[in-house]
C-alpha positions in Angstrom: -7.6 -111.7 -103.2 -6.3 -109.2 -100.7 -3.1 -108.8 -102.8 -5.2 -108.1 -105.9 -7.3 -105.5 -104.0 -4.1 -103.8 -102.7 -2.7 -103.6 -106.2 -5.9 -102.1 -107.6 -6.0 -99.6 -104.7 -2.3 -98.6 -105.2 -3.0 -98.1 -109.0 -5.9 -95.8 -108.2 -4.1 -93.9 -105.5 -1.1 -93.2 -107.7 -3.5 -91.6 -110.2 -5.8 -89.9 -107.7 -8.8 -91.8 -109.2 -10.5 -92.8 -106.0 -12.3 -89.5 -106.0 -14.4 -90.8 -108.9 -15.1 -94.2 -107.4 -18.4 -93.8 -105.6 -20.5 -96.9 -105.2 -22.9 -95.5 -107.8 -20.1 -94.8 -110.4 -18.6 -98.2 -109.7 -21.9 -100.0 -110.3 -22.3 -98.1 -113.6 -18.7 -99.1 -114.6 -19.4 -102.8 -113.8 -22.5 -102.7 -116.0 -20.6 -100.9 -118.8 -17.7 -103.3 -118.7 -20.1 -106.3 -118.6 -21.7 -104.9 -121.7 -18.3 -104.7 -123.4 -17.7 -108.3 -122.3 -21.0 -109.3 -123.9 -20.1 -107.5 -127.0 -17.2 -110.0 -127.6 -19.9 -112.6 -128.3 -22.4 -110.3 -130.1 -22.8 -111.9 -133.5 -21.3 -115.3 -133.1 -19.3 -117.6 -130.9 -16.0 -116.8 -132.7 -14.5 -114.7 -129.9 -11.0 -113.5 -129.3 -9.9 -115.0 -126.0 -7.5 -112.1 -125.3 -10.2 -109.5 -125.7 -12.6 -111.6 -123.6 -10.0 -111.8 -120.8 -9.3 -108.1 -120.9 -13.0 -107.3 -120.6 -13.5 -109.9 -117.8 -10.5 -108.4 -116.0 -12.2 -104.9 -116.2 -15.4 -106.4 -114.7 -13.4 -108.0 -111.9 -11.4 -104.8 -111.3 -14.5 -102.7 -110.8 -16.1 -105.4 -108.6 -13.0 -105.5 -106.4 -13.1 -101.7 -106.2 -16.8 -101.8 -105.2 -16.0 -104.4 -102.5 -13.3 -102.2 -101.2 -15.5 -99.1 -101.2 -18.2 -101.0 -99.3 -15.6 -102.4 -96.9 -16.7 -106.0 -97.6 -14.5 -109.0 -98.2 -15.0 -110.4 -101.7 -14.3 -114.0 -100.6 -16.8 -113.8 -97.8 -19.6 -112.3 -99.8 -19.1 -114.8 -102.6 -19.1 -117.8 -100.3 -22.2 -116.4 -98.4 -24.1 -116.0 -101.7 -23.0 -119.4 -102.9 -24.5 -120.9 -99.7 -27.8 -119.1 -100.3 -27.8 -120.3 -103.9 -27.1 -123.9 -102.8 -30.4 -123.8 -100.8 -32.3 -122.3 -103.7 -31.0 -124.9 -106.1 -30.7 -128.3 -104.3 -28.8 -130.9 -106.4 -31.7 -133.3 -106.5 -33.9 -130.7 -108.2 -31.4 -128.5 -110.1 -28.9 -131.0 -111.6 -28.8 -130.7 -115.4 -31.6 -128.1 -115.7 -31.6 -124.4 -116.1 -35.0 -123.8 -114.5 -35.3 -120.8 -112.1 -35.4 -121.8 -108.4 -39.0 -120.8 -107.9 -40.1 -123.2 -110.7 -38.1 -126.3 -109.7 
């Protein structure tokens, strides 16, 4: 993950784009790119995998930039959130169901 973040940072530094990457702007960009990802599935399930991968990469790209801007480690925050989610959705209650944790 660190290698990916370094490549993204290098790419942005070479173009002097970091000046545009405030946490607010990055949050907006994540949402916009997630919308473009969703658009790949808008009318049916016949999606173009290459287009989906490109949009997914854009979402990841902005997420990594947000982590860098906030000075947090993506791996750490993902694992911390996963642990919290494990407690909300214990296997014995959540297995095979999509019910929200507060209704299990």
